N, C-alpha and C positions, 0 to 999 in steps of 0.2 A: 035451485033453479034449473029447469031442464036445459039440456044442451041445444044449441042452435047450430045447424050445419050452415057454414058459409063457404060457398064455392067461388074461388078466385076466377074472375072473368078472363077469357082467353084474349090476351092483348091484340093478336092479329085480327080476330073476329071483331073486337070492339072497334079497332081502327077502321075496318071495312065498313061497319055499320054506321059509324059516325060520318065517314065520308059520304056514304050513300044518302044519309039523312039531311045533309047540308043543302039548302036551297040554292040553286044556281042564280047568279044575278040577273040573267035574262037581258044582257046588253046586246045591241046591235053590232054589226061588223065595224061601223065607224068608230065605236067606242074602243075597239082594239087597235084599229089602224092608226088613229091619231097618236096615242102614246108611243107606238112604234116609230112613227115618223118623227116625233119629238126626239127620240133616241138617235135616229139617223142624223137629224139636224145637229144634235149635240156633238156627234162624232166629227161631222164636217167642221164645225166651229173649232174643235180642239185640234184636229189634224191638219186643217187647211184654212186657217183663219183669214188670210188675205183673200183667197178665192171666195169664201163665203161673204166677206165684206163687199167685194167688188161686184158680185153677181146677185145679191139679194136686193130686190127693188126697194128704194126708199132708204136703205141703210147708208149709202155713201153721202147722202144729203145731211146726215146727222153730224158730220164733222170728220176730221182726219182719223185714219185707222189707228186703233189702240189694241195691240195684240193681247196684252194682259187682260184688258177689259172684256174682249171677245171670249177669251178662254174662260174667264170667271163666269160669264153668262152661259157658256157652253156647259160648264159643270152644273149650273142651276137647271138647265134644260134636261141634262142626263139624270139628275136626281128626280125631277118631276116625271120623267118617262118611267123610271123604275117605280116610283111611288104609285102612279096611276095603274101600272100593270099589276102591282101587288094588290091594289084595290079590286081587281077583277078576279082574284083567286076564288075558287069555290070553297070558301071557309066562312064560318060564322063571323059576321061583322067585319069581313075583310075590307069593306069599303073605307073603313077608318084608316087603313094604310095609305089611302089616296089623299088624305087630308093635307099633309105637308106640300105635296105637289099641287094641290088645288089652291092653296094659299098663294103660292108663287104665281101660278098661271092666271088666276083671277085678279090678283093685285097687278100683275103685268098688263093685263087687258085694261083695267081701270086707269092705269098710268097713261096708256096710249090714248084712251078716250079723252083724258084731260088735255093731252097734247093737241088733239083735234080741236077741242074747245078753244084753246088759246091761239093756235097757229092755223087752223083751218085744214081743209083736205088737200092732199098732194095729188099726184097724177093717179089715174085709174088703176094702173098696174100695181102701184104701191098700196093702194087701198085694198085691192084684191088679195095682195100678199098678206096684208094685215088681217084680213077676214080669215083667211085660211090658216095662217101661221100663229095668230095671237088670239083672235076672238073665238074661233072654233075650238081650239084646245081648252080655253077657259070654259066654254059651254060644256064640253065633254067632262071636264073635271067636276063641274057643278052637278052634272047628271049622275056621276058616280057617288059623290059624297052626300048629296041632298037627302036620300032616304035615311041616312044615319044622323041627320041633324037633331032629331028629337032625343036620340041617345046621347049625343054630345051635351045638349042642354041639361038633360037629366043628370049626367055625370057631374056637370058643374054645380048644379043645384043640390045634388045629393051625393056627396063623396062616399056615403055608405054603400051605394050601388057598386062602386069600384072595388070596395073591400069584399062585398058579398060575391062579386064575380070571381075574385081571386080565391075565395074560400071554396066556391063551387068547382073551380079548376083543380084545386088541391084534392077535393073529394073524388073527382074523376080519376085523378092520377093515383091516389092512394087506395081507392076502392072501398072507402068507408065514409060515414057521415061524420061531420065535425061541428055539431051544434054547440058544444062547449066553447069552441073558438069564436063562433058568432057571439055568444054571450060575453066573452072577454072583450071583443071588438066594440060591442055596444056599451058595456058598462065601464070599461077601463082602457081607453085608447092608448095610454102610455104603456100599459102592460102588453097590449096587443103589438105595439112596436117592438118591444123586447122579444116577444114570441116569434115575430117574423125574423129577427136576427138569429135566434136559435135554429129556426127552420132552415135558414140559409147555411148555417154551419153543418147541419145534419145532411144537407144535400151535396156537400163537397166530399165526394168519395176519393181516395187516393187513386193514382194511376195503377194499372195492372189488373190482376184478377180480382173481381169484386167479391168473390164467394166467401173468403175468410172473414171479411168485414161484415157481410150479411149474417153469417153464422154467429159471430161474436155478439152482435146486437140481438139476434134472435135468442141466444142463450140467456141474456139478461131479461128480456121481456117475457120469455116463457116462465122464468122463475118468479117474476112479479105477477103472474096470473092475469095478464091483461090480454084477454082474448082478442079485442079490437086491435090492439097494438101488434099482437102476433100476426093478425091478418094483414096489417099494413106492411110489416116486414116481409111476409111471404109474397105479397104482391110486388113489392119493390125488387125482391130477389129474383122473382120470375121475369120481371121486366128487364133486369140486367143479365138474363140468360142462365141463371143458376138452375141446375137440373131439378125437375119436379120430383124424381124418385129420391134425391138427396133430402129435399125438404120434407117429404113424407117420412123418411127414416128419422129425421130429427123430431118431428111432431109425435112419432110413435116411440120416441126414446130408444131407437135402435141404432145407436151411434156406431156400432161396429160395422154398419153398412156404408159408412162414409169413409172417404180418404182420411188417413190419420190426422193430418194437419187441420182439416176442416172440423173433425170431431173435437180436436183440442181447442180450436177457436170457440166452438159452442160451449165446451165445458168450462173454459176460462170465463166467458160471459156469465154463465150460470153460477160459477163459484164465486165471482166477484159480487154478484147480486146477493148471494146467500151468505157472504162473509166466510166461505169455506176455505180453510188453510190449504186445501188441495190446489188452490189457484197457483201456488208457487211451482208445483210440478208442471202444470200446463204452461205457465209462462215460460219456464226454462226450455221446454220442448219446442215451443213456438219460436222462441228467440234463436234456438239452434237451427231451426228450419228456415225461418223467414229473415232473421236479423233484428237488431235493436230498433231500427226505425219503424219497421212494420208493427212490431209489438207496441210501440208508443201509439201508432195510428189505431190499432185494435183497442187499446185502452181508452182512447178518446171515443171510439165508436160505442163501446160499452156504456161509457158515462152519458153520452148524448141519447142513447137508446132508452135509458131509464128516466129521462126527463119527463116525457108525457105521462107515463103511468103515475109518477109522483105528483105531477101537476093536477091530474084529474082526481086523485085521491084527496088532495088538499082542497080542491074545489067542491068536494062532496058529491062527485059524480062517479064514485067507485063502482057502481053497478055496471057502468060502461066497460069496466075492466074485469068482469067475471069471466071465468074460463068458458070457452066455446069450442066446439069441434070444428076444426078448420080443414077443409078439403082443398087440395091443390090440384088445379087442372093441368093437363098435359100440353095446353096450348102454348 
């Protein structure tokens, strides 16, 4: 099979392009002002509850002052303010962030409308305060979340959309297609759930320098001849700041160009995958350099790195794991 050149995307360029391609919500100034005022109101309720209670028209008529209750509602308004402001971020489907705040504000407005039905209107000032402080925020919240209601309905009706969105996000992060994961999700939801647990374990890198862990895993997948998995490891290593020239050296099998501990980490991963007794030598050197705890973490990284190549071979999609020529960008 002819080699296919795969160039790792420049993370910074990708981020800039993604940000530029995101459509802005196109909200008016009021849509930003109201959430900000809700936040100010929340701060006053929390910091000066008696003052807020005494000066807000219509509130003293509701009964005696209850500091705990006022603080509780202040926290709810603060959460609604943050939720709506997050819904205005220039990100895909950011409006969904506003949903929790919208539920509170719209529910709050409906509760007050029921109060008017049962008890009638109070004085004009209190009504104006309710319009500005209760009904207008509810309208703004509805304005923010309403365009995403079809998405919410679709998500409820078709959970597969949520799964596919997660797989697409993983593909963007890893830089490869993952059609075999879609097939697993479609045909065996229970297995897909287990696969998610494995992915969560794989994403938990130990604290400190990530380079030795990336090289240990890379050694294992390079031995397993999984070009797509090699690309994933290269992409993740670059995202964690591992030097491009080091990765090029590994892919060209020029290990003498690496710092000795990183070369040993790669050799350990490759030797373990190959069942090479030389692994004992590399393990001893790594243990002397990094310590026992780090070697245990490297061993785990090697084991988890071999999971997907084995899985794909067992599924009969081994052609996805044929060797490819991987180019590493300097980005």
